[in-house]
N, C-alpha and C positions, 0 to 999 in steps of 0.2 A: 418558548416555542422553538422548535428546530426546523430549519429550512435547509434542504439539500437541493443543489442545483448544479448544472454543468459549469465548469470553470471556463473563463475567457482569458485571453492574453492579459487583460487589465488586472486579473487576479494574481498573476505570477509573483510579483514582489511579496505579497502577503503570504502566498503559499510557501515560498522559500523561507521566510521567517518562521512560519508555522512548523515546517519540517525541521528546521534547525533547533527550534525550541522543543519539539516533541522528541527528538532523538538525542538531545544533549545528555541525557542520563547514560548513554552508551559511550560517550567520548572517553577514550582511554581504556574501555572495557572489552572491546571486540578486536579480534585478530582474525582476518584482516579488518582494519578500521572501517567504519561505516563512511560512505561518501556523503552522508547527510550534512555534515558540518561544512563541507566544501561546495555544496550545491549552489549554483548560480542561477540567475534569471535566464541567462542564455541556454544553459543546459536544460533547465526545466521547460523552457519554451520548445526545445526539440522533443522532449518527452510528451508534451501536450500535442504537438503536431503528429507524433507517431501513433497517437490513439486519442486519448482524452483524459479528462479528470473531472471529478465531482468535488464540490466544496460544501461544507456544512457550516451554517451560521446559527449561533445561539446568542441571545443577549446582544444582538446587533454586532456580533464579532465573529470572524472566521475562527472556528474551533477544531475543524477537522478537514482532511482532504484525502483523496485516493486517486491514483492514476490507473489507467487500464489501457491495454493494447490488444487490438483485434488480430487474431492469427487465423490461419486457414481452418484449423480444427478446434480452436479454443479461444477464450478470452483470458489474457494474462492480467491478473490483479497486481498492482505494483505500488509500493511506497505508501501504505496506509499510515496516516499520521493523525493523532488526536492530542490536543494540548493536555498536559498532565492533570490540570484541575477539572477537566471535563471527562476523564476516564471513569469507567465503571458505572456509566449511565445509559449504556446501550447504544451510544453513538457509533462506535466502530461496527457493531452488528448492523446498524441501519445503513451505513455507507457500503458495507459488503453486500447487503441485500439489494441495494440500488444498483451496484455493479452487476450482480447476478441477473437482475431484471434487464439491464442493458444487453447482457449476453443473449438472453432469450429473445429480446426484440431484434437482435442481429442474426437470429437463426442458429446460434451456438448453444450447445447444451453442456459444455464442459468449461470449467473455470480452473485455472492453475495459478499458483503463487509460490514464492520461495521464502523460506525462513532460515535464519542462521541457526546452526546446531546449538550454539551457545545460548540461544533464547528459547529455552524449553517451555517457559510459561506461554510465550507467544504461540508456539506450536500447539500446545494443549488448547489454547483459545480457538484456533482454527479447526482443530479436530472436533471440538464440541459443536462447531457449526456444520460438521459433516465433511470436512476435508480429510482426505486420506493420502497416505504415502504414495508417491509416484516414482521418484528417483532421488538419489543423492547427487550433489554437484560440488565442484571444487573451484575456488577462486584461483585465478592465474598465479602461478608461483608457489602454490601450496601442494604438499605431497599427498594429502588425503582430503576427504570431503569436509567442506566448511558450511554447507547449507543443504537443506532438503527442499525438494519441490513437492508440494501437496496439490491434490486436485479434488474437485467435487463435480459429480455428474448431477446436472439439474433435472 
């Protein structure tokens, strides 16, 4: 059975471990490097305070999380993480749907997220869920685009 609930400050150490585990496969593979491996409880606490997060439990263990940030005209979906052994079970889609529901409950009908250009499979996943190109973005210090922002009208 899967339970999705709002994250609390008490969840932050487990969320940091989950993010580091979920993003470990990208270590040394991305340029610029992902900040996931250097994520701290303090930084994650600030992200939680800037919006919120949802956590997913299965088998009495945290297996997924996603952050979100409410903006004037959209909800920004951030740092979706699912443990590798729980992928391809619909968990990411359920977390995204829960964030989309939160957007609607907040009176927002637009959700945005960013994906590294190098992670084409991740981009295709979001596109299958109805997300479309919004704009390219560039990490500081890079001459050209390094990520794409996608959006979905709810």
